[in-house]
Structures are given as structure tokens and as C-alpha cells.
C-alpha positions as CSV (number, residue, x, y, z in Angstrom):
1,M,-43.1,161.7,97.7
2,L,-40.6,159.4,99.7
3,V,-37.0,159.6,98.9
4,H,-35.0,156.3,99.6
5,A,-32.5,156.7,102.4
6,G,-29.6,155.4,100.1
7,T,-30.3,158.2,97.7
8,I,-30.0,160.7,100.2
9,G,-26.8,159.3,101.5
10,L,-25.5,159.2,98.0
11,L,-26.3,162.9,97.3
12,Q,-24.8,163.9,100.7
13,A,-21.5,162.0,99.7
14,L,-21.4,163.7,96.3
15,L,-22.1,167.1,97.7
16,T,-18.7,167.4,99.6
17,P,-16.4,166.8,96.4
18,L,-18.7,169.1,94.5
19,V,-18.2,171.9,97.1
20,A,-14.4,171.1,96.9
21,V,-14.3,171.4,93.2
22,I,-16.1,174.6,93.2
23,A,-13.7,176.0,95.9
24,L,-10.8,175.0,93.9
25,G,-12.3,176.8,90.8
26,I,-12.7,180.0,92.9
27,A,-9.1,179.6,94.1
28,F,-7.8,179.2,90.7
29,A,-9.6,182.2,89.5
30,Q,-8.4,184.3,92.3
31,W,-4.8,183.2,91.7
32,W,-5.2,184.0,88.1
33,T,-6.5,187.5,88.7
34,A,-3.6,188.1,91.2
35,R,-1.1,186.9,88.7
36,S,-2.5,189.1,85.9
37,K,-2.7,192.1,88.1
38,L,1.0,191.8,89.0
39,K,1.9,191.5,85.3
40,L,-0.2,194.5,84.6
41,D,1.3,196.6,87.4
42,L,5.0,195.5,86.2
43,F,4.0,196.5,82.7
44,E,2.9,199.9,83.6
45,R,6.0,200.6,85.8
46,R,8.3,199.4,83.0
47,W,6.2,201.3,80.4
48,R,6.9,204.5,82.5
49,I,10.7,204.1,82.2
50,Y,10.4,203.2,78.4
51,E,8.3,206.3,77.8
52,A,10.7,208.5,79.6
53,A,13.6,207.4,77.6
54,R,11.7,207.4,74.4
55,T,10.3,210.8,75.0
56,G,13.9,212.1,75.6
57,L,15.1,210.6,72.4
58,L,12.2,212.1,70.4
59,E,12.9,215.4,71.8
60,V,16.6,215.2,70.9
61,R,15.6,214.0,67.4
62,M,13.2,216.9,67.0
63,C,14.7,219.8,68.9
64,G,18.4,218.7,69.6
65,R,17.8,219.0,73.3
66,V,15.9,217.5,76.2
67,S,13.4,219.5,78.1
68,D,13.4,220.1,81.9
69,A,10.2,218.0,82.5
70,T,11.6,215.1,80.4
71,R,14.9,215.3,82.5
72,D,13.0,215.1,85.7
73,A,11.0,212.1,84.5
74,L,14.3,210.4,83.5
75,V,15.7,211.0,87.0
76,A,12.6,209.9,88.6
77,N,12.6,206.6,86.7
78,A,16.3,205.9,87.2
79,S,16.0,204.3,90.6
80,A,13.0,202.2,89.6
81,A,14.9,200.6,86.7
82,N,17.2,198.8,89.3
83,W,14.2,196.8,90.5
84,L,12.2,196.3,87.4
85,L,14.6,195.6,84.6
86,D,17.7,193.2,84.2
87,E,21.2,194.3,84.9
88,D,22.2,194.6,81.3
89,L,19.3,197.0,80.4
90,T,19.7,198.9,83.6
91,D,23.5,199.4,82.7
92,Y,22.7,200.5,79.1
93,L,20.1,203.0,80.4
94,R,22.3,204.5,83.1
95,C,25.7,204.4,81.5
96,S,24.8,205.1,77.8
97,L,21.5,206.5,77.3
98,W,20.5,208.6,80.3
99,S,24.1,210.1,80.7
100,T,24.0,211.3,77.1
101,L,20.4,212.6,77.4
102,M,21.4,214.5,80.5
103,L,24.2,216.1,78.6
104,Y,21.5,217.2,76.0
105,A,19.3,218.5,78.8
106,G,21.7,221.4,79.6
107,P,22.0,224.8,78.0
108,R,22.6,225.0,74.4
109,V,26.5,225.2,73.6
110,G,27.8,226.5,70.6
111,E,25.5,229.5,70.0
112,D,28.3,231.4,68.4
113,E,29.0,228.6,66.1
114,S,28.3,229.0,62.3
115,Q,24.9,228.0,60.9
116,E,26.6,225.0,59.2
117,E,28.2,223.7,62.4
118,Q,24.8,224.1,64.2
119,E,23.1,222.1,61.5
120,Y,25.8,219.5,61.5
121,W,25.4,218.8,65.4
122,R,21.7,218.9,65.1
123,R,21.7,216.2,62.5
124,S,24.4,214.3,64.3
125,K,22.2,214.2,67.3
126,A,19.0,213.3,65.3
127,R,21.0,210.4,63.8
128,W,22.1,209.1,67.3
129,A,18.6,209.5,68.7
130,E,17.1,207.6,65.8
131,T,19.5,204.7,66.4
132,E,19.0,204.8,70.0
133,L,15.1,204.6,69.5
134,Q,15.7,201.3,67.6
135,I,17.9,199.9,70.2
136,I,15.5,200.7,73.3
137,D,12.5,199.2,71.2
138,A,14.5,196.0,70.9
139,K,15.9,196.0,74.5
140,F,12.6,196.7,76.1
141,S,10.5,194.3,73.9
142,R,10.8,191.4,76.2
143,F,9.9,193.5,79.2
144,L,6.7,195.0,77.6
145,K,4.9,192.0,76.6
146,L,1.7,190.7,78.3
147,D,1.2,187.0,78.0
148,E,-2.2,185.9,76.9
149,S,-4.1,183.5,79.2
150,V,-3.7,179.8,79.3
151,F,-7.1,179.2,77.8
152,G,-6.2,181.6,74.9
153,R,-3.0,179.6,74.0
154,L,-4.8,176.3,74.2
155,T,-7.6,177.7,72.0
156,E,-5.0,178.9,69.6
157,R,-3.2,175.6,69.5
158,L,-6.4,173.6,68.8
159,R,-7.4,176.2,66.1
160,R,-4.0,175.6,64.3
161,R,-4.2,171.8,64.6
162,K,-7.9,171.7,63.6
163,W,-8.3,168.5,65.3
164,W,-12.1,168.5,65.1
165,L,-11.9,168.4,61.3
166,R,-9.6,165.3,61.1
167,S,-11.2,162.2,59.9
168,A,-10.8,159.0,61.7
């Protein structure tokens, strides 16, 4: 079967843009994968800081003090907070939360106090920890969100609009 020379020329001319479009699709997929991996890496590092602070607060709420392992995790995550979080949250963590948690990591004070005084301080620490848990949840919320994909957002918009059900 003979193919006309003009047909071959046309196919050759269309092949170059087709290869370019395929290469563009591959480049976009690689860019999207790298962007998603960066977001996931940042999320994991920020999650470690959040989890260390939350664990410290939960220990204060339950036991009235912070364990040595949690104290070590707080110290290890303190320097990372400078680079992964904004200045407002870093200042809050260092000046308010972590400094207070470090005080609670020390030896128990007031063992010679009466039972009522010890109970008062335990409840006071528990109330403080409960309040701080709500504060860190609010402050960390914008740093611990993983955006959905562009295609997911587009699909959701189309689903909300129900454009295919509209009559002309």
C-alpha cells in the first residue's frame, strides 16, 4: 500500500508538537510531585514540633510534670521552629509555652505541702495545660494543612455548580 508523500509530511509535522506536549505533561507531573513532596516534608517536620508541644501539655495535664524524654524532644525541636514556623508562633513557643514546660520538667517542688495545696497546684497546672492545648491547636492549624490538588479543587467546584445539569 502506497502512502502519499503529503500524508507522510503531515504526520511528521504533527509528531514534533505531539512530542512537545507529552514532554510538557511529564515536566508538569514532575513539578507537581516535587511540590507535593516538599509540602509533605514540611508538614512532617512541623508535626514533630506540634507533637512535642502537645505531648508536654498532655503530660502536665495528666501528671502535673513533663518527663525527661518529652523535655529532650522539646529541646531538639526548639531550633527547628525558627526555620519552619513564622516569628509569632516561634516566639509563643519559646517564650511562653516551652519555658513553662521546662519549669514543669524539673523535680517536684512542694512535697512537704499539704494534700490540699498539692491538689490545688495540680488542678491549676491542668487548667493551664488545657487552655494551652486549645491555643496551640489554633496557632498550628494553618501550618498543618495539606492542600488538595488543583484537579481536586476543580472537580469540587464543578460538583458544587452542577454545570452539566443546567438546561440551556
